[in-house]
Each structure stands twice: as C-alpha cells, then as structure tokens.
C-alpha positions in Angstrom: 71.3 177.5 128.5 74.3 175.3 129.3 76.8 175.9 126.5 77.2 175.6 122.7 79.5 172.9 121.4 80.7 172.7 117.8 81.6 169.2 116.5 84.4 168.9 114.0 86.4 166.1 112.4 87.3 164.4 109.2 84.6 162.6 107.1 83.6 159.2 108.3 85.0 159.4 111.8 81.6 159.1 113.4 80.7 162.7 113.9 77.2 162.5 112.6 76.6 159.1 114.2 77.6 160.5 117.6 75.6 163.7 117.0 72.6 161.7 116.0 72.8 159.5 119.1 73.5 162.4 121.5 70.7 164.6 120.3 68.3 161.9 118.9 68.0 164.2 115.9 67.6 161.4 113.3 70.0 162.9 110.8 71.6 160.9 108.0 74.8 159.1 108.9 76.3 157.1 106.0 79.5 155.6 104.8 80.6 158.3 102.3 82.4 161.6 102.7 80.4 164.8 103.0 77.2 163.1 104.1 76.5 166.1 106.3 75.9 169.0 103.9 73.9 171.5 105.9 75.1 172.0 109.5 73.0 170.1 112.0 71.9 171.7 115.3 70.5 169.8 118.2 69.6 170.7 121.8 69.9 168.2 124.7 68.9 168.5 128.3 71.8 168.5 130.8 70.8 165.7 133.1 71.1 166.5 136.8 69.5 164.2 139.5 69.6 167.0 142.0 67.0 168.9 139.9 64.7 165.9 139.8 64.9 165.5 143.6 64.1 169.2 144.2 61.2 169.1 141.7 59.8 166.1 143.6 60.0 167.9 146.9 58.4 171.0 145.6 55.7 169.1 143.7 56.6 171.3 140.8 54.4 171.4 137.6 57.3 172.0 135.3 61.0 170.9 135.5 63.4 172.8 133.2 66.9 171.4 132.7 69.9 173.4 131.5 70.3 172.9 127.7 73.4 172.1 125.7 73.5 172.8 122.0 75.5 170.8 119.5 76.4 172.1 116.1 77.7 169.4 113.6 79.3 170.6 110.4 80.5 168.8 107.3 83.6 166.8 107.6 86.8 168.8 107.0 89.6 167.6 104.7 93.1 168.8 104.1 92.8 172.0 102.1 89.3 172.9 103.5 90.4 176.4 104.4 91.3 176.9 100.7 88.1 175.5 99.3 88.7 171.7 99.3 85.7 169.5 100.1 82.7 171.2 101.8 83.8 171.9 105.3 85.2 175.3 104.7 81.7 176.6 103.7 80.4 175.9 107.2 83.2 176.9 109.6 81.2 180.1 110.1 78.5 178.0 111.8 80.8 177.2 114.7 82.4 180.6 115.2 79.8 181.4 117.8 80.1 178.2 119.9 81.7 178.2 123.4 83.8 175.1 122.8 84.9 172.7 120.0 84.6 168.9 120.3 87.1 167.3 117.9 85.9 163.8 117.0 88.7 161.4 116.2 88.3 157.9 114.9 90.0 155.3 117.1 88.4 152.2 115.7 89.0 149.9 112.7 86.0 148.9 110.5 86.5 147.6 107.0 83.0 148.6 106.1 83.6 152.3 107.0 86.2 153.8 104.7 88.7 156.3 106.2 89.3 159.4 104.1 93.1 159.0 104.2 93.0 155.2 103.8 94.3 154.3 107.3 93.5 154.9 111.0 95.9 157.5 112.3 94.5 159.7 115.1 97.5 161.9 115.2 97.4 162.7 111.5 93.6 163.3 111.8 94.2 165.7 114.7 96.9 167.5 112.8 94.8 167.9 109.6 91.8 169.5 111.5 94.0 171.7 113.7 95.9 172.9 110.6 92.7 173.8 108.8 91.3 175.7 111.8 94.6 177.6 112.1 94.6 178.5 108.4 91.0 179.7 108.6 92.0 181.9 111.5 95.0 183.2 109.7 92.7 184.5 107.0 90.5 186.2 109.5 93.4 187.8 111.3 95.0 189.1 108.1 91.7 190.8 107.0 91.1 192.4 110.4 94.7 193.5 110.8 94.5 195.6 107.6 91.4 197.3 108.9 92.8 197.9 112.4 96.1 199.3 110.9 94.1 201.7 108.8 92.0 202.9 111.7 95.1 203.2 113.9 96.7 205.8 111.6 93.8 208.1 112.4 94.7 208.0 116.1 92.1 205.4 117.2 93.6 204.1 120.4 91.6 200.8 120.5 92.4 200.1 116.9 96.1 200.7 117.7 95.9 198.2 120.6 94.1 195.7 118.4 96.6 196.0 115.6 99.3 195.1 118.0 97.4 192.1 119.3 96.6 191.0 115.8 100.3 191.2 114.8 101.1 188.8 117.7 98.3 186.5 116.8 99.5 186.4 113.3 103.0 185.3 114.5 101.4 182.6 116.7 99.2 181.2 113.9 102.1 181.4 111.4 104.1 179.1 113.7 101.3 176.5 113.6 100.1 177.2 117.1 96.4 178.0 118.0 95.3 181.5 119.0 94.6 180.3 122.6 98.3 180.3 123.1 98.2 184.1 123.0 98.8 185.8 126.4 97.2 189.2 126.7 99.6 192.0 127.8 98.8 193.9 130.9 96.7 197.0 130.2 95.3 195.6 127.0 92.7 193.3 128.5 89.7 195.4 127.4 90.9 195.8 123.8 91.7 192.1 123.5 88.4 191.0 125.0 86.5 193.2 122.5 88.6 192.0 119.6 88.2 188.3 120.4 84.4 188.8 120.7 84.3 190.4 117.3 86.5 188.0 115.3 85.5 184.7 117.0 88.7 182.9 116.2 88.2 179.1 116.0 91.5 178.2 117.6 90.9 180.6 120.5 88.1 178.4 121.7 88.6 175.7 124.3 88.8 172.3 122.7 88.1 168.8 123.9 88.7 165.5 122.0 86.2 162.8 121.5 87.8 159.4 120.8 85.2 157.3 119.0 85.9 153.7 119.9 84.3 150.3 119.5 82.1 148.9 122.3 84.9 146.6 123.6 87.3 149.5 124.0 85.0 151.9 125.9 86.4 151.0 129.3 90.1 150.6 128.6 90.7 152.4 125.4 93.2 151.1 122.8 96.6 151.9 121.3 95.1 154.7 119.2 93.5 156.3 122.3 96.8 156.2 124.1 98.6 157.9 121.2 95.9 160.6 121.2 96.1 161.1 124.9 99.9 161.5 124.8 99.8 164.1 122.0 97.0 166.1 123.7 98.8 166.0 127.0 101.9 167.4 125.4 100.2 170.1 123.4 96.8 171.2 124.8 96.2 169.4 128.1 92.6 169.2 126.9 90.1 166.5 128.0 89.9 163.3 126.0 86.4 161.7 126.3 85.9 158.1 125.1 82.6 157.6 123.3 81.3 154.6 121.4 79.0 155.7 118.7 77.5 152.2 118.7 76.7 152.3 122.4 75.2 155.8 122.3 73.0 154.8 119.3 71.6 151.9 121.4 71.1 154.1 124.4 69.2 156.7 122.4 66.4 154.3 121.7 65.9 153.2 125.4 64.0 154.5 128.3 65.7 155.7 131.5 65.5 152.4 133.3 66.7 150.4 130.3 69.6 152.8 129.9 70.7 152.4 133.5 70.6 148.6 133.2 72.4 148.6 129.9 75.2 150.9 131.3 75.6 148.7 134.4 75.9 145.6 132.2 78.6 147.5 130.2 80.4 148.4 133.4 79.8 152.1 132.8 78.5 154.6 135.4 77.1 157.1 132.9 76.5 157.6 129.2 79.0 159.2 126.8 76.7 162.2 126.6 77.0 162.8 130.3 80.8 162.4 130.2 81.0 164.9 127.4 78.8 167.4 129.2 80.8 167.0 132.5 84.1 167.5 130.5 82.6 170.6 128.8 81.5 172.2 132.0 84.9 171.6 133.6 86.7 172.9 130.5 84.6 176.1 130.4 84.5 176.6 134.2 80.7 176.3 134.5 78.4 175.3 137.3 74.6 175.3 138.0 72.3 176.8 140.6 68.5 176.2 141.0 65.3 178.0 141.3 62.6 175.9 143.1 58.9 176.4 143.2 55.5 174.8 142.6 55.1 176.3 139.1 58.6 175.6 138.0 61.9 174.1 139.1 64.8 175.1 136.9 68.6 174.7 136.5 70.6 177.7 135.5 74.2 177.7 134.1 76.7 180.3 135.3 80.5 180.7 135.4 82.3 179.4 138.4 82.9 182.3 140.7 79.9 184.3 139.6 78.5 186.6 142.2 74.8 186.8 143.0 73.9 189.7 140.7 75.6 188.0 137.7 73.8 184.8 138.5 70.5 186.7 138.6 71.2 188.3 135.2 71.1 184.8 133.6 67.4 184.8 134.4 66.8 188.4 133.2 68.9 191.5 132.8 66.4 193.3 135.1 67.2 190.9 137.9 70.9 191.9 137.7 70.3 195.6 137.2 67.8 195.9 140.1 69.4 193.3 142.4 68.7 193.7 146.1 69.3 190.4 147.8 69.5 186.7 147.1 67.6 184.2 149.3 69.8 181.1 149.4 69.5 177.6 150.6 72.3 175.1 149.9 71.1 172.1 148.0 72.1 169.6 150.7 70.2 171.7 153.3 67.1 171.9 151.1 67.0 168.1 150.6 67.6 167.5 154.3 64.8 169.9 155.3 62.4 168.9 152.5 61.1 172.4 152.0 62.0 176.1 152.1 59.7 176.6 155.1 61.6 174.0 157.2 64.9 175.4 156.1 63.9 178.8 157.4 62.7 177.3 160.7 66.1 175.7 161.1 68.1 178.8 160.2 69.4 177.3 157.0 67.8 180.0 154.8 69.9 183.1 154.5 70.1 186.5 152.7 73.2 187.2 150.7 74.3 190.5 149.1 76.1 191.6 145.9 79.4 190.1 146.8 78.1 186.6 147.5 79.8 184.0 145.2 77.1 181.5 144.1 77.9 177.9 145.0 77.2 174.8 142.8 73.7 173.6 143.7 72.5 176.7 145.6 68.7 177.1 145.6 68.1 180.8 145.1 65.3 183.3 144.9 66.2 186.8 143.9 64.9 190.1 145.3 65.1 193.0 142.8 63.6 196.3 142.0 63.7 198.0 138.6 
C-alpha cells in the first residue's frame, strides 16, 4: 500500500472529473451540484520505472506496484457541518485517510456553473477549511465530555487527553486546524492514542490541487498565484497543478501515447505522478523492493524506517522474528544485473536491526518465528 488520499472540494470544481481520470473508475461527472452521492473509492498503481527495470532483470512472473487509494466524497458547501448539502454525510469516509487533497477550481468555463457564482480560490479554500474545522469541533466537544468524566475517576490517560482536547478546542475555536497543536513533552503517548481514535480531519496533512485549463498547466494563472500565496502564508502545503481535461485524455491512452502526448504538452509527467510524488513527500514516505523470479514488488515505508519495521510491512511475523536483512542498493543491482553478481562483487551485505532502509534498497529478510 502507498497511502490513502481523501479528495474534498466544493461542488463543480472538478473533483469527480479528476478522480475519474486518475483512477479510470468511470464514475459520473456532471455539471450540477452533488453529482457524487455515494463516496467513490479507486486504487491506482504508483508508477516506478525502477521496479520495471528490476523485474526485467529478474525475469519475474509478477510485478506488483505500491498502491494509492483515492476516496472522493460529495462536494461540500457552506454549512455542510450543520447539515447543508450532502457532504456532511460523508466526512466520515475520509476520517481514515492519510492525507487530504483539496481540489480548487482555477479555471473559467461558462458551461460549468460555480456554486458561489464566481471563481474565487481563496473563498473556496476558506469554505472547505471552515467546514472541516467545524466538523472537528463537534468531534472534540463530544470526546472532551467523555474524557472529563473518566478523568474524575482517576484515569491518568483520560486526564491527559482531557487536557489535550481542551487545547485542541481553543485552536479550533480560533479558526485554526488541529495540526497546529504542539504536543507537550511527556504527553506524546496519550496524544498519539487520542489522535488515532478521534481521527480529526484538520489534523491530517493537506495538499492543494489547482484544477486549471490545458493552456495554464505549465505556467499557472492569477488564481493559482493567489492560492499559492495563501497556502505559503498559512500551511506551507504543496500546490499541485492538474488539468482535468489533460488527465481525462491521458486515461484513455497507452503508455507510449501518454509519453508522446506529455512531451508535446511540454510536461515531464502526468498530474497523477505529480500528485503521488507530492503526497509521498508530504507524508515522508519512500519505497524499497523485493526482487525474485516469482514476484518483484514495491513496498511503501516511512522515511527513516529501520529494517525490522520495513519487514513488518510485508508481514508482522517478519518484524517479530527479524534476524537480518540482505540488502543490495538499487543502483548496484542494476549495475550488476543480478543478485549473484552483486554478491561476487561484494555489493550484497547483511544488515541488522538498527539499519535504516534507504530509498530503492532491494531486500530479502531473514526471520524466525
């Protein structure tokens, strides 16, 4: 698994068009609010040319890419957290995602109505962020009452969590997201447990997707610049330019056609790839590989993960019974052409529990349970 990404935005900003193009899911995308009723979920392979090269060298029978999951919910409108529109019904579907992609319309099209009557990325951004904050305020208020009650009985964790929730309440009341909260020293475990349980929407990392016309995909436009300035001042989050029209065209092409089309557009990669790269960087993720004749696979891990933790991504038994990791750097594997040659050249090595896995490492794990 790569990571799970929830897609939010106002109606008619291009959320479903982009989701459809990125995942080739074939969902309806029409010019009226609340076209998306049920949440849409799509899985896409995380492209990695390195994996293809390794699979070719190993003559593998099966190549398995890391997967990224997109969850697209109904368009949110002002008042969604209080029952307006349909979006509030589905916020629960993105509480378990790793990051949120906020799609913002940065194009004019008289054939596609805007829910507020005009193109205003900053207003759109404010509406969505406000609704997510209001939804979190409701969650925090309910949990705070429970924690305060348990704290009276002497429950130490509940006491810590009540204190954390009180601070979160202040932050949200001031119109700021929960990710602004700084965990006090000594309360890390209580905070981690609490955040896992309540899954606050505004505690999640966010990236912004500026949906633009084809002609603006390279340079952006005035609306994109406004968005970038606001994001830089508030969140310092990534802003990824995507043209729903371009992605829709790409989704119907083969690999060779896609490459030629992108080159003609002056692009190095698709919007999907840019979004994936931004998401990996935002979440601090990387990949390592397992290589063999039966299967060559990419595995997603946090940057800085040690060998046992990386092994645990394959199976918990691998982590629990970890003995050693057999490691070949990707560049060395490609240069040698096989594991056997890498061993002969002294480029194959054994690493222990403290080894920090590097991006692109080719690894076999020794374990005993």
